[in-house]
ZAMARGU-4260 file (C-alpha; in steps of 0.2 Angstrom, whole numbers, plus 5000, padded with zeros to 4 digits):
<rodrens>
0) 5000/5000/5000 | 5009/5016/4994 | 5012/5030/5007 | 4999/5044/5008 | 4985/5035/4999
5) 4970/5029/5007 | 4969/5011/5013 | 4955/5002/5003 | 4953/4989/5017 | 4957/4997/5034
10) 4951/4987/5049 | 4951/4991/5068 | 4956/4980/5082 | 4951/4985/5100 | 4959/4976/5114
15) 4947/4973/5128 | 4954/4959/5138 | 4965/4967/5151 | 4963/4962/5169 | 4959/4980/5175
20) 4968/4977/5192 | 4971/4995/5195 | 4954/5001/5190 | 4946/4987/5200 | 4932/4984/5187
25) 4930/4980/5169 | 4935/4995/5159 | 4925/4989/5143 | 4909/4992/5153 | 4914/5007/5163
30) 4903/5022/5160 | 4911/5037/5151 | 4900/5052/5148 | 4884/5041/5148 | 4889/5026/5138
35) 4900/5011/5141 | 4918/5014/5137 | 4920/5001/5123 | 4904/5006/5115 | 4910/5023/5114
40) 4927/5018/5106 | 4917/5008/5093 | 4906/5022/5089 | 4920/5035/5087 | 4930/5023/5076
45) 4914/5019/5065 | 4914/5037/5060 | 4929/5033/5048 | 4930/5014/5048 | 4915/5003/5042
50) 4908/4995/5058 | 4909/4978/5050 | 4928/4981/5049 | 4929/4983/5068 | 4935/4968/5079
55) 4935/4967/5098 | 4947/4954/5106 | 4940/4950/5123 | 4946/4938/5137 | 4938/4921/5139
60) 4922/4923/5148 | 4922/4942/5147 | 4905/4950/5145 | 4905/4965/5134 | 4892/4979/5133
65) 4880/4979/5118 | 4888/4983/5102 | 4882/4986/5084 | 4879/4968/5077 | 4892/4970/5063
70) 4906/4971/5076 | 4915/4955/5077 | 4921/4948/5094 | 4935/4935/5096 | 4943/4928/5112
75) 4961/4926/5117 | 4967/4909/5113 | 4978/4908/5129 | 4974/4916/5146 | 4985/4928/5155
80) 4997/4932/5141 | 4994/4951/5141 | 4991/4962/5126 | 5003/4953/5114 | 4991/4938/5115
85) 4976/4950/5110 | 4987/4957/5096 | 4991/4940/5089 | 4974/4934/5090 | 4966/4949/5082
90) 4979/4951/5068 | 4977/4933/5064 | 4958/4935/5063 | 4960/4950/5051 | 4973/4942/5039
95) 4964/4948/5024 | 4965/4967/5029 | 4977/4978/5021 | 4980/4987/5037 | 4974/4986/5055
100) 4973/5000/5067 | 4975/4995/5085 | 4968/5003/5100 | 4961/4999/5117 | 4944/4999/5125
105) 4950/5012/5138 | 4955/5026/5125 | 4938/5035/5125 | 4944/5051/5116 | 4951/5042/5101
110) 4950/5054/5086 | 4941/5045/5071 | 4954/5052/5058 | 4969/5045/5067 | 4968/5027/5060
115) 4967/5032/5042 | 4981/5045/5045 | 4992/5031/5052 | 4987/5019/5038 | 4993/5031/5024
120) 5010/5031/5031 | 5011/5011/5031 | 5018/5008/5013 | 5028/4992/5014 | 5032/4994/5033
125) 5026/4981/5045 | 5019/4995/5057 | 5017/5013/5060 | 5019/5018/5078 | 5019/5035/5087
130) 5034/5040/5096 | 5032/5055/5107 | 5046/5061/5118 | 5055/5044/5116 | 5039/5034/5122
135) 5032/5022/5110 | 5013/5019/5108 | 5011/5002/5101 | 4993/5000/5106 | 4988/5016/5096
140) 4996/5010/5080 | 4994/5002/5063 | 5000/4985/5058 | 5001/4974/5043 | 4992/4958/5048
145) 5007/4947/5043 | 5016/4952/5059 | 5004/4941/5069 | 5017/4927/5066 | 5031/4937/5074
150) 5020/4939/5090 | 5015/4920/5090 | 5034/4916/5089 | 5037/4927/5104 | 5023/4920/5114
155) 5029/4902/5111 | 5045/4907/5119 | 5036/4915/5134 | 5041/4932/5128 | 5026/4944/5131
160) 5032/4962/5130 | 5024/4971/5116 | 5038/4984/5115 | 5051/4970/5112 | 5039/4963/5099
165) 5039/4980/5090 | 5058/4981/5090 | 5058/4965/5078 | 5047/4974/5066 | 5051/4986/5051
170) 5042/5001/5059 | 5039/5019/5053 | 5039/5030/5068 | 5028/5045/5069 | 5033/5061/5078
175) 5023/5072/5089 | 5023/5085/5076 | 5016/5073/5063 | 5002/5067/5074 | 4997/5084/5080
180) 4991/5088/5062 | 4977/5076/5064 | 4976/5075/5084 | 4981/5092/5090 | 4980/5088/5109
185) 4986/5070/5106 | 4971/5063/5115 | 4970/5047/5105 | 4986/5041/5115 | 4977/5044/5132
190) 4970/5029/5141 | 4964/5026/5159 | 4970/5013/5171 | 4965/5021/5187 | 4950/5030/5193
195) 4960/5046/5194 | 4965/5044/5176 | 4947/5041/5171 | 4942/5057/5180 | 4956/5066/5171
200) 4950/5060/5154 | 4932/5065/5158 | 4939/5083/5162 | 4948/5083/5145 | 4932/5077/5137
205) 4922/5091/5144 | 4935/5104/5139 | 4938/5098/5121 | 4921/5090/5116 | 4919/5104/5103
210) 4935/5098/5095 | 4934/5079/5098 | 4915/5077/5097 | 4903/5068/5108
</rodrens>
């Protein structure tokens, strides 16, 4: 897929199966401004990605909030293997996609234009990953589905760190300056693992809703 051209077959993968230990409750069903957090992420992504191209990866036995019927749901093949297992499961399920945008169910301010913007930079790279002040954001990124095999190999060796997996890939890193062109406040990279972080995002939402929408 050449750089700076729209992806004809862009999909979205939402990771939902985290243990939410610090939050103390399932973040997928957590209320955010009047709707379940996962439902909100799906709704925002569906503004630019066909809803039938959205896939959620959940933990075995996890109950998700009601979602539009075209949204697909798959479950981790192995338990307690962290987000790399969710990535491998989801990317394998989306093998026919040209590009897969990855996010998490606790990123309620995702800007709908971000997935396509990242996908336009993919070309023949394995992935497009934001790098802001030296920090990588591999769970707000775009991947070629083929990299699922690299994740599977790492998991088979008991290696579960997503950052280590990314270092094996051919990555196009995006800078803060590039990202602010589509997400001026970089809210797409913000998630919430604690009640305090949730309250902070609700405050950001209240202040920026005229820019990021409902």
